C-alpha positions as CSV (number, residue, x, y, z in Angstrom):
1,X,106.1,117.3,88.9
2,X,102.6,117.7,90.4
3,X,100.0,119.1,88.1
4,X,96.8,121.1,88.6
5,X,95.4,124.3,89.8
6,X,95.8,123.3,93.5
7,X,99.5,123.8,93.2
8,X,99.3,126.8,90.9
9,X,97.3,128.5,93.6
10,X,100.3,128.3,96.0
11,X,102.4,130.3,93.5
12,X,100.0,133.1,92.8
13,X,99.9,134.5,96.3
14,X,96.5,136.1,96.4
15,X,94.3,134.2,98.9
16,X,91.0,134.9,97.0
17,X,92.6,133.8,93.7
18,X,94.0,130.7,95.3
19,X,90.5,129.7,96.6
20,X,89.1,130.0,93.1
21,X,91.8,127.7,91.8
22,X,91.8,125.1,94.5
23,X,90.8,121.6,93.4
24,X,90.1,118.6,95.6
25,X,92.9,116.4,94.3
26,X,96.7,116.5,94.0
27,X,97.5,115.1,90.5
28,X,100.3,113.7,88.5
29,X,100.3,112.0,85.1
30,X,102.8,109.2,84.5
31,X,103.7,109.2,80.8
32,X,104.2,105.9,79.0
33,X,103.8,103.8,82.1
34,X,101.9,100.6,82.5
35,X,99.0,100.6,84.9
36,X,100.6,97.8,87.0
37,X,103.9,99.8,87.3
38,X,102.0,102.9,88.3
39,X,100.2,100.9,91.0
40,X,103.4,99.5,92.3
41,X,105.1,102.8,92.3
42,X,102.2,104.4,94.2
43,X,102.1,101.8,96.9
44,X,105.9,102.1,97.4
45,X,105.6,105.9,97.7
46,X,102.8,105.6,100.2
47,X,104.8,103.2,102.4
48,X,107.9,105.5,102.1
49,X,105.8,108.4,103.5
50,X,104.2,106.5,106.4
51,X,100.9,105.4,104.8
52,X,99.4,102.0,104.6
53,X,96.8,100.8,102.1
54,X,93.7,99.7,104.0
55,X,91.4,99.2,101.0
56,X,91.9,98.5,97.3
57,X,88.9,98.8,94.9
58,X,89.2,97.7,91.4
59,X,86.6,100.0,89.9
60,X,87.0,98.5,86.4
61,X,86.2,95.0,87.6
62,X,83.4,96.2,89.8
63,X,81.7,98.1,87.0
64,X,81.9,95.1,84.7
65,X,80.5,92.7,87.3
66,X,77.7,95.0,88.6
67,X,76.5,96.8,85.5
68,X,78.4,95.1,82.6
69,X,80.1,98.4,81.8
70,X,83.5,98.4,80.3
71,X,85.9,101.2,81.5
72,X,89.6,101.8,81.4
73,X,91.8,100.7,84.3
74,X,90.6,102.6,87.5
75,X,91.8,101.7,91.0
76,X,91.0,103.4,94.3
77,X,93.5,102.9,97.1
78,X,92.3,103.8,100.6
79,X,95.5,105.0,102.3
80,X,96.0,105.8,106.0
81,X,98.8,107.2,108.1
82,X,97.9,105.8,111.5
83,X,99.5,108.6,113.5
84,X,97.7,111.3,111.5
85,X,94.4,109.5,111.7
86,X,94.7,109.1,115.4
87,X,95.4,112.8,115.9
88,X,92.5,113.7,113.7
89,X,90.1,111.4,115.7
90,X,91.3,113.0,118.9
91,X,90.4,116.4,117.4
92,X,87.2,115.4,115.8
93,X,85.7,112.0,116.8
94,X,83.4,111.8,113.7
95,X,86.2,112.5,111.2
96,X,86.4,108.8,110.5
97,X,83.5,109.3,108.2
98,X,85.9,111.1,105.9
99,X,88.8,108.6,106.2
100,X,90.9,107.0,104.7
101,X,92.7,109.3,102.2
102,X,91.8,108.0,98.8
103,X,94.3,107.8,96.0
104,X,93.0,107.0,92.5
105,X,94.9,105.6,89.6
106,X,93.3,105.7,86.2
107,X,94.3,105.0,82.6
108,X,94.0,108.2,80.6
109,X,95.0,106.9,77.2
110,X,98.2,106.6,75.2
111,X,99.8,104.4,77.8
112,X,99.5,107.1,80.4
113,X,98.2,106.9,84.0
114,X,96.9,109.7,86.2
115,X,97.5,109.5,89.9
116,X,95.2,111.6,92.1
117,X,95.3,111.9,95.8
118,X,92.5,113.6,97.8
119,X,93.4,117.0,99.1
120,X,92.7,116.7,102.9
121,X,92.4,120.4,103.3
122,X,89.6,120.6,100.7
123,X,87.8,117.5,102.1
124,X,87.9,118.9,105.7
125,X,86.4,122.3,104.8
126,X,83.0,121.1,106.1
127,X,84.4,120.7,109.6
128,X,84.9,123.9,111.6
129,X,88.0,123.0,113.6
130,X,91.2,125.1,113.1
131,X,93.4,122.4,114.6
132,X,92.0,119.8,112.3
133,X,92.6,122.2,109.3
134,X,96.2,122.5,110.4
135,X,96.6,118.8,110.7
136,X,94.9,118.4,107.2
137,X,97.6,120.7,105.9
138,X,100.3,118.5,107.2
139,X,98.7,115.4,105.6
140,X,98.3,117.3,102.4
141,X,102.0,118.0,102.4
142,X,102.7,114.3,103.0
143,X,100.4,113.2,100.2
144,X,101.9,115.8,97.8
145,X,105.3,114.1,98.6
146,X,103.7,110.8,97.7
147,X,102.4,112.0,94.4
148,X,105.7,113.6,93.6
149,X,107.6,110.4,94.4
150,X,105.4,108.1,92.3
């Protein structure tokens, strides 16, 4: 089950109210799951839905190395669906500045892991292009499926 106000907004029906509730991520908490298992499940779900992982940033290790800060497990996966990215670049050549779609996994305590995918509709609001907005909606649906399947 996907959590968060972004999905609650779909059920409410009032457009103005939905805008107030919209967040910028699609979230799901995995209860009593190891971080490694959550990463594996997320990568498998991405592949299942046509995404590849282009980048993998271990934020925990980076923070330790760069500023000697200790944080809980935190990983950023840069995911890309090549067909959707190609369509987006045809519609808006500079959209690559906003790619890939990031998925974060972070330990939230008690042996739980939160998986959060960027909401492409929210991230594309700065670009005034209705066709791109429509494409972002399709990618949002795909990423929602990924988060659900994790």
